N, C-alpha and C positions, 0 to 999 in steps of 0.2 A: 504494500500500500504506500502510495506516495504521500509524504508528509512535508509540509513547508513551514518554515519559521513564520511566525505571525507577521502580517503586514503592519501590525501595530508598531513594530520597530520603527518603520519609517514615519508613522504618524506622530510618535512621541517626539521626533526631532522638531516638529513644527510648534511644539508647545513652548520651545525656548523663546524668551523675551527678546524682541528686536534690540540689537546692539550695533554700535558703530562699526562699520567695515574696517577690518585691520588686516593688511596684507604685508607679509614679510618679503620685501624686495631685495634682501641681501643676496648678492651674487655668490655662487659657489666658485671658489678659486680652483680651477682645474689643475693647477700645478701643486697645490697643497693638499689635495684629496688624499686621505689615508687609506692604505691597502694593507692586508694581512696575509694573503695567500702566498705560501712559500717563503715568507719573510722570517728573519730572526725575531722580529718584533714589529709592531705597527710602524709603518714607514710611509713617508709621503710618496706620491706617485712618481715624482721626478727622481727621487733618491733611490727608488727600487732598482735592483740589479736586473729584474725581469721587466719585460714590456707587458704591463698589466692593463687590461681594459676594464673599466668599471661602468656599471649601470646603477645610477643612484636611486634612492627612494623617491626623489622628486620626479624623475623620469618615469618610474613605474606608476606613480600616481597619475601623471598626465596622460599616460597610455590608457588609463581606465581598464587595465588588463585584468582578466579573470583567471589567468594561468601564466606560469613561467614561459610556456611555449609562445604565448602572444608577445611577451616582452622581447624575446630573442628573435622573433620572426623577421624583423627588419634590421637586425644587426649584421655587420660585415662578417662574412665567412661562414655564417650559419645557413644550413638548408635542412628542410624537414621532409620526411616521407611518411605516408599514411597507409596502414594496413586495414582496409575496410572489412576484411574477414574477421579479424580479432578486435577491431576498434581501437588500435594502438597507433602511436606516432613515434618515429625514431628521428634522431638528429645526426647531422654530419658537420664536421668542423674542418675548415681549410682543406677540403677534398678527401677527408678520411671519415669513415663511418662511425656510428655511435659506439661500437664495441671498442674503439680506440680513444674514447673520451671519458675521462674520470669525472663523475658527478659527485659533488660533496655537499652535505648539509652541515654547515658550521664546522667544516673540516672532517666530517665523518662520512665515509663512502656510502652511497646509496646502492642497494643491490636490485637486480632485475632478474626475472625468471627466464628471459630469452635474449636474443641479440638486440632487440629494440630497447632504447633507453626510455621506457615508458614511465620511469620514476619521475622524469621532468614534468609530466602531466599529473602527478600525484602529490604535489607539494602545494600547500595552501599559500597562494600569492599574498594574502592579507598578513601573513607573518613575516614576509621578506623585507629586510631593510635595504639590502643592496646585493648586486651580483658582481663577482670578480671573475674575469676570464684571463687565463694565462695560456697563450698558444705555444705549442712545442712540447717536447718530452719533459715530463716532470717526474720520471720514474725514480730518481734518487730520493726525492722528497716524499712522493706519494705511492710508489710501488707500481703494481700492475695496472694496465688499462690506460695509463696516462701518456700514450704515444702522441696523440694529436694535441693534447692539452688538458686543462682542468677548468671545470665550471664550479666555482664555490658559491653556494647560495647561503648568504649570511642573514640570520633572522634578527628580529628586533629585540632590543632590550627595553626595560622599563624607562620611561622618560624622567624628567625632573619633577613632575607633579606628584603629590602624595597619592592621588587616586585619579584614574582616568578611565572613561568608558568610550568605546568606539563601536559604532554600528554602521553597516553598509548594506545597501540593497541595490542590485543592478539587474535590469531586464534587457534582453537582446532578442532580436529576431534571428532566425536561422534562414538566411536568404529571405524569401518573402513569407516564410511560415512563422506564425506566432499565435499562441493562445495561453493566457495567464493561468487558466484553470485546467487545461487538458494536456499540459506538459509539452506543448509545441514551442520551440524557441529555446532560449537559454535563460535560466533563473538562478541568481546567485545571491546568497545572504550570508552575512558574517556578523558576529558579535564577539568583542574581546574586552577584557578588564585588566588593567595593570595597576600595581601598587608598589611603592618604594618608601622606605624610611630607615634612616641611620644605617645605610649600607645594605640592608635587606631589600629584596625585590621579589615580586611574583607576577606572573602573567598567566591568564587562562583565556582560552578562546575556542570558537568553533565556527565552521563554515558548512554551508550546504550548496552544492552545485548540481543543477539538473539540466540536462540537454535532451530535448525530445527527439533527437535524430533529424535527419533531413532526407526528403524524397522517400520517406518510409510510408508504406501503406499501413493503415490501422489494422489491428488483428481481425476486425470484423469486415474488412473490405471485400469487394467482389474478387473472384478468382483471378481474372485477368490482371487487375490492378495489383493484387498481392504478389503474384508470380513475377510481374515485371519489375518489382522493387525489392528483390531478395537480398541484395548485397550493396546497399547504399550506406550512408552515414548512420551509425547505429545509436540508439538512445543510450545515454549514460547518466548515472546518478552517483554522486559522491557525498559522503559525510566525512568531514575532517575535524579532528579535535587536537588541541595542544595545551600543554602546561609547562611552565618554566619557573623555577625558584632558585634563588642564588643569594650569595653574600659577597660583598667586596669592601676592601679597605685599601690603603695606600700600597701595601705590599702583598696582599693575598686576595685571590678571587676564586670562587668555586660556585658552580651551578649545575643543576640537573634539568634535563628537558625530556618530555615524552610527547611523541607525535603518533596519532592514530588515523587510519584511513579505512573506510569501507566503500567499495566501488562495485556497482553492478552495471554490466553492459548487456543489452538485450539484442539477441540475434534471431532473425526469422528466415526460414529456408523455403518458403513457397508452400502451395497447397496442391495435393493430388486431386485433379478434377473428378476422378472416378470414385474415390473414397471420402472426399472432403476432409482429409486429414493433412496436417502439415507439421513439420518440425519447428519447435521453438527452443532456443537455448539461452541460458544466462551464464555469463562469465563473471564470477565474483572474486574480487581481490580484497584481502584483509592484510593490512601492513601496520606493524607497530615498531617504532624506532625509539630506543632509549639511549641517552648519552649523558655521561658525567664528565665534566671538564674542570681543570683547576690550573691556576698559575700562582707561582710563589717567587717573589723577588727576595732572595736570601740576603744579598748585600749588593754592592755596586758591581761586583764581579760575577756573581752567580745568580742564575734564574732557572727554575724548573717548571715544566709544563707536563700535564698528563691528560690523556683522553681515553675513556672507556666507552664502548658503544656496543649495542646489541640490536639487531633487526630480525624480526620474524615476518616472513612473507608467505601467504598462502593464496593460490589461484585455483579456484574450483570451477569446473564445467558441469553444468546440469542441463540435460537435453530431454525434452518430452515430445511425444507425438500427440498433438492436440486434435481432437475431433470437433470440427466447427459446427456439426449438426446438433450434438447434444452437450457441447462444452465440457467434455471430459478429457483427462490427460493420463498418459502412461509413460513411464520412463523408457527410453530407448535402450537397445542392447548392443548397438554397433560399436566398433573399436573407437576408443577415445572420447565417446560422448558422455560418459560419466567418469569424472577424473578430479582428483585433488593433488596438486603438486605443492610440496612444502619446501621452503628454503629458509635457512637462518644463517646469519653472519655475525661474528663477534670480532671486535678489534680492541687491542690495547696498544697505546702508543705513548711513549715518554721521551722527552728531549730535555737536554740541559744546555744552557747557554753560558759559556765561560768567556769573559772579556779579559784577555791577557793585558792589553793596553789599548790606547786609542787607535792603533793600527791593525791589531790582530784579534779576532774573535773566533771561537770554535763552537760548533753545535753538534755534539754526538747524540745519537738516539737509538731506541730499540722499538720495533713494531712486531706485533703478533696478530695474524689474521686466521680465523677459522671459518670455513664455509662448509655447510652440510645441506643435503637434500634428500627427499624421499618422495615416493609417489608411484602410481601405476606405470608411468612412462619413463621412470628413472630406474636404471639398472642397479639393483641393490639399494643400499643407504650410504652413499659415498660421503666421505669427509676429507677435506683438504686443509692441511695446516701449513701455514707459511710463516717463516721466521726471518727477520731482517735486522741487521745492524747497519747504521748509516752514520756518516760523519761529513760535515761540510765546514768550510771556514770562510770568513770574510777577511781579506787582506787589503789594507788601504795604505800602500807605501807612500803615497803623496796625496795631497788634497786633489780631489777630482778623479782619482782612480780607485776602482773597487774590483777586486778579483775574487771570485767565489768558486773554488773547486769543491767537488763532492764525490763520494763513493758510497755505494750501497752493496752490501753482501747478503746473499739470499740463500736460504735452505727451504726446499719445498718437499712435502711428504709424498707427492705423487709423480711429478714430472721433473725433468732435469732443467732447473732454472739456470740462467747465466750466472756464473759464480760471482761476478762483480759487475756493477753498472756504474760507469764514470760520467761525470758532467763537468763542464767548465763554463761559467758565466762571467762576463766582464762588462764593466761600465766605465766609460771615459768621458769626463766632462771637458769637452774640447774648448769651450768658452762659456761665458755667462748664459748664452742662449742655446748652445748646441750640446747634445748628449749622444754618444755613440755606444751601442750595446752589441756585443758579439758573443756568440755562444755555440758550444758543441755539446751534444748530449747523446748518450746511448739510451734507447728506450726498449721496453719489453712489455709484452702482454701475455699473461699466463693463460693456458686453455681454461675456459670456464667450465663449471660443472655440467652445464647443458651441452657443451661440445664434447665432453668426455663420456658422459653417461646417459644423456637424455635421448630417448627413442620416441619418435613421432610416427605413429602408424594409424592411418585411417583409410577410407575407401579410395582416396586419391593419392596418398603419399606413403612412402616407406623410407624414413630417414633415421639413421642410426648414429649415435655418438661414437667417438673413436678414442679409447683410453690410451692410445699410443701417440697422441699429438705432441708436437714440440712447441715450446713457447715462441711466439712471434718476437722478432728483434728488429731494431731500427738504428740507423746512424743518422743523426739530424744536425743540420747547421742552420743557424738563423742569425739575423742581424737587423738592427734598426737605427735610424738616425732621427732624433727628435729635435725640433726647433721650437723653443719657447719664445716665439717672436715678440709678443707684446703682453705685458702684465701690469696694468694700471687699475685704478679704481673703476674706470669706466669701460676699458677695453681689455679683453684677454684673447689671446690666439695661441694655439698650439698645433703643430703639424708633425706627424710621424710617418716616415717612410720605412717600410719593413720588407724583408725578403726571407724566404726559407727554402730548404732543400731536404727532403726526407727519403731515405732508401730503406726498404723493408726486405726481410727474408723470412721464410717459413710462414708466410701469411696464411691464415686459416680460412678456408672457404669450402663451399659445397663441391663435392666431386662424386663420380660414379664408382661404386665398389668394383674393383678389378675382377672379382670372382662372380659378380652378379650384376648385370646392367640394369636390373629393375630396382636396385637399392641405391639410395643416395647416402653418402656418409660425409663426415667432416675430414678434410685432408689438408696437410701442409703442401699446397700446390702452387701458390702464387708468389712471384716476385712483384714488387710494386714500388713506384716512386711518385712523389709529388714535389712540385716546385711552384713557387708563386711569389707575388709581391702585393703589398697593400699600401695605400696612402690614406691616412685618417686625419681629418682636420676638425678642430673644435674652435668655435668662435663665439664670443659673448660681447655684445655692445649694448649698453643701456638695457632696454627691455627685450632685446633680441638674443636668443640662444640658438645656435645652429651647429649641426654636425654633418659633415659631408665626407664621404669616403668612397674609394674605388679599390677593387681587387682584381687580379688576373691570375687564375690558378690553373696549373696544368698537371695532368696525371699521365703516368706511363703504366704499361702492363707488360707482362713477360712476352706477350705477342709482339711487342715492339722490337724484341731482340731476334726475331725470326725473319731472316732476309727473304724467305719464300712467301711471306705474307705481305700483301700490299695494303698496309694501313699506316696512318701517320705515326711517327715515333712518339709524338706527344699531342694530346688534345687539350685545348684551353677553354676556359669558361670565365667570362667577366661578371662582375657585380658592381652596382652603384647604389649607395645609400645617401639619403638626404632627409635629415630630421630638423624641423624648425619649430620654435615656440616663441610667441610674442605675448608679453604680459601687459595688460591694460591695468596699471597699478591703482588708478583712482576708483575703478569699479570692481576690482578683484576678479578679473577675467583672464584666463589663459587660452590662447588659440594655438593648437599644435597640429602639425602635419608630419606623418611618419611614412617615408617612401623608400622602396627598394626595387631596383631592377635586377633580376636574376637571369643571367644569360643561359643560352642553351647548354645542356649537359651532354657531352659526347662520351661514348664508351665503346667497348669491343664485345663482340658476340660470335661464338662459333656457329657457322651455318649448319642448320639442322639437316639439310639435304646433302651436305658435303662437309663432314667433320674436319677435314683438312683445311677448310677455307674459313677465314675470319673476316667479318664485315664490321663496318662502323655503324653504331646506333646513335640515336639522338632523342633527347627529351627537350621539348620546345622551351624557349625562354619566355619570361612574362614580367609584368610590372605589378606591384602590390602596394597599396597605400591605405592609410587610415587618417581620418580627420576628426579631431576631438576638441571639445570645449569644456573647460572647467571654470565654474563660477562660484565664488564665495557668497553665501547668503548669511547675514549676521556673522557672528564670530565662530559659531560651532558647526555650521552647515555648509556643505559643498555639493553643488549639483554638477553632474557631468553628462554630456550628450555627444553623440557623434555618429559617424558612418565608418564602418570597418569593411575592408576589402572593396574599396571604391570601384575598382575596375571589374568587379564581379567575376573573379577567377574561380573556376570550379574544377576543370580538367585540363591536363597538359598533354599535348600530342606526344606519342611515344612510338618510335619505329622498331623497338626491340620486340623480339618474339621469344625471348629466353624465359625459362621457368626454373631458375636455379634455386629458388628459396622455398620454404615450406608453404608460403601463401603468395607465391608470385602471380602476378597478373600480366605476364609478358604478352605483348601484342596489343594490349588494351591501352586506353588513355590512362595517364597517371592521375589519381585523385589528389586534389590539393586543398580545396576548401568547399564549403557549402554556399558560397556566393556572397553577394553584397548584403550586409547586415546593419541594423540600426540599434544603437544602444542608448539607454537612459538610466541614470543611477543617482543615488543620493548617499552622502556620507555624513554621519553625525558624530562629533567629538566633544565630550564634556570632560573638563579637568577641574580638580580641586587641589589648590596649592597648600 
């Protein structure tokens, strides 16, 4: 039964007494923004040895986003793919798939049950303070999966007020479909309460997100309509809850956080016109994440940090055969249609920071990870233990030079991990305005449990895990030149030109079992390379904030090394982003446009009629844009309204006919979105000092 938070939430906001409009027009200094991902301690953006991209709380607010996916959608280097069969979304970064991207929540890894990084869509956007993205291998610091980079989602802390209450309601259409009471469109509600006093703080909150699907026939529709819409955007409902409690003083900080998720995705598979029966399935995900973190500044030379985290993830499939004549249901018995897959992950990580003098610091650390899984599709009840020792150092021989070497030593209980992973990051302050960063890093990605032991068998697929997989490895080089051109009270401008080159070996992908052509297995079959450059510009002038960026990313494949195959050695894809915000200070109004052009994506495919022949494939390019308005009403109320997906992008033309994945739709158009949508929301914030 669908349950909604009472709309009285929004009505209570209007009870507030009219107050004088008060707008904070203080500009964010892009050069002094503090980052924490991969750092020895909180560091300004300019002083960081890494090239870190940040997405601030203000930008998230202006987006009126209802998920992390919407925030990243128009950011440079990000691309998303949708699996309409399972109702999930995956991410790629700088030409590399989601399996090579490390997703962190306050520094703790998020786990996923499959290749897709669906965890990005299972984080409560209302709890997010900012997002930090570090591109390039971070394996020394964060271990496996961090070949393409790290996305660290940092949650909010209690503010300065003794007590605060925040409520938010947002309604959106899904294309031209909307009904507030029959679950058509998108419906989002959130309520959170924060408290702080004398170093103690607490946060508790919850959100409800309901998506009615798009182009989905109702369960009571006529047969022709029902069968024509069996694999469109599936209805999804999420309940999310969180609690955080902590204590902080000048030298010590400790906090505990709990996040919970319940998600239901509704799938429909058509009706048999002879029996008036049809299959209906529900995919249910329950995710619980706990983390305990602490920092202790012992003295001016020593600091200690520790993180302990535990995640429990269950994904259940329940399929029934529904009789539409008498409205009865029976559980189906086909392979894979009744299933519960269970995953859990534990992490303990501790680091020490020793400051020898002003020129030399050391950061040794220890990390333990344990991954376990069980279920009908999982061979046995496998457990993988991973132990790592790592050490890095920051050496500053002179003012303006920072050299950071690092090593990670790994022992894994299942596979042969690389014995040592090195990295070397450097930063040179060439002048007051120019900073040069150069880096080399060795990356690795361990075979995941799903690739080692997960067996997917149904009427259309036979896919087996491979316990003999080797770890993926990469050698990566990147560099950037940042120009902090102007930084005054009225004008700020920063431009960063970056480039990268990554070479992979033992890349894990789908392949045909040599002993049985009807079986697909995971194999270390691919060599892969990526190369590219980006130019990112941030500009602030009075009430105008703008970010304009371009990227040009190329990918190689092992087909490129075969002289008998007539395909380009490298295929390129461009991107252009342009995000603008103008603030009307006197009336408390922000007008924002978020735009991105994503160029066509080229790839390689073996010709099914002639396996010795390789041909080029193409997914069409497109433009995507959102237009949003944010208006302060009184002191405590903000209204937001706008248009998302202005260009009404739904499907992308695709020339590929491959079917290499478990739910590939090769040869069909690639689903991207459910079309142009309209959003209207209200946020209420009350504070007691």
